[in-house]
C-alpha positions in Angstrom: 1.2 0.5 7.1 3.6 1.2 4.3 6.2 3.8 4.9 6.6 7.0 2.9 8.9 7.0 -0.1 10.0 8.7 -3.2 9.8 7.2 -6.7 12.7 8.2 -8.9 12.2 7.8 -12.7 15.3 8.0 -15.0 15.0 7.6 -18.7 16.7 7.8 -22.1 14.2 8.0 -24.9 15.0 8.1 -28.6 14.6 11.6 -30.2 16.1 11.3 -33.7 12.8 11.6 -35.6 9.9 13.9 -35.2 7.7 11.0 -34.1 10.3 9.9 -31.5 10.5 13.5 -30.1 6.7 13.6 -29.9 6.6 10.3 -28.0 9.4 11.5 -25.6 7.5 14.7 -24.9 4.3 12.7 -24.3 6.2 10.6 -21.8 7.5 13.7 -20.0 4.0 15.2 -19.9 2.6 11.9 -18.5 5.1 12.1 -15.7 4.1 15.7 -15.0 0.4 14.8 -15.2 0.9 12.0 -12.7 2.5 14.5 -10.2 6.2 14.0 -10.8 8.6 16.8 -10.6 11.7 17.2 -12.7 14.9 16.7 -10.7 17.2 16.9 -13.7 16.8 16.5 -17.4 15.3 13.0 -17.9 15.1 12.4 -14.1 11.8 12.9 -12.3 10.6 12.1 -8.8 7.4 11.9 -6.8 6.7 11.6 -3.1 4.3 9.0 -1.7 3.0 9.2 1.8 2.2 5.5 1.5 4.7 3.6 -0.7 2.1 1.0 -1.8 0.3 3.7 -3.8 3.3 4.0 -6.1 2.3 0.7 -7.8 -0.4 2.2 -9.9 1.9 4.9 -11.3 4.6 2.3 -12.0 2.1 0.3 -14.1 1.0 3.4 -16.0 4.6 4.4 -16.7 5.5 0.9 -17.8 2.7 0.7 -20.3 3.7 4.0 -21.9 7.4 3.6 -22.4 8.1 4.6 -26.0 9.6 1.9 -28.4 13.3 1.6 -27.8 13.1 3.8 -24.7 15.0 2.9 -21.5 13.3 3.7 -18.2 14.6 2.9 -14.7 12.4 3.3 -11.7 13.9 3.4 -8.2 12.0 3.3 -4.9 13.8 5.4 -2.3 12.9 5.5 1.4 12.1 9.0 2.6 15.0 8.8 5.1 17.4 7.9 2.2 16.1 10.8 0.1 16.6 13.2 3.0 20.3 12.1 3.3 21.2 12.8 -0.4 23.8 15.3 -1.1 22.8 18.0 -3.6 25.3 20.5 -5.1 24.8 23.5 -7.3 28.2 24.4 -8.5 30.5 24.1 -5.4 27.7 25.0 -3.0 25.8 22.3 -1.2 22.0 22.6 -1.0 19.4 20.8 1.0 17.5 17.9 -0.7 13.8 18.4 -1.4 11.6 18.0 1.7 8.4 15.9 1.5 5.5 18.1 0.3 3.2 19.5 2.9 -0.1 17.5 3.3 -3.2 19.3 2.1 -5.4 20.6 4.9 -9.0 21.0 4.2 -11.0 23.3 6.5 
């Protein structure tokens, strides 16, 4: 069984023309629609209980990269994500925890 993991998507997309801005916004909306959360501007992440299930999202994201856009996708083990250091100003905060699993009654 594949282990849980986080998928980190980092991107620089051209935004000089109106059309480029539209495509960049469409890409951000695609990430949100696929369940990604914004970590920082142009950095999004998503948790996968089973790392193998990330391949479908990777394929969709790859097919939709705007012309001249740069996208980097990084697979991070859950344990690595939990050990990241997060600072807001000089104060350290805890990294995001894996989301709770949905319970159906």
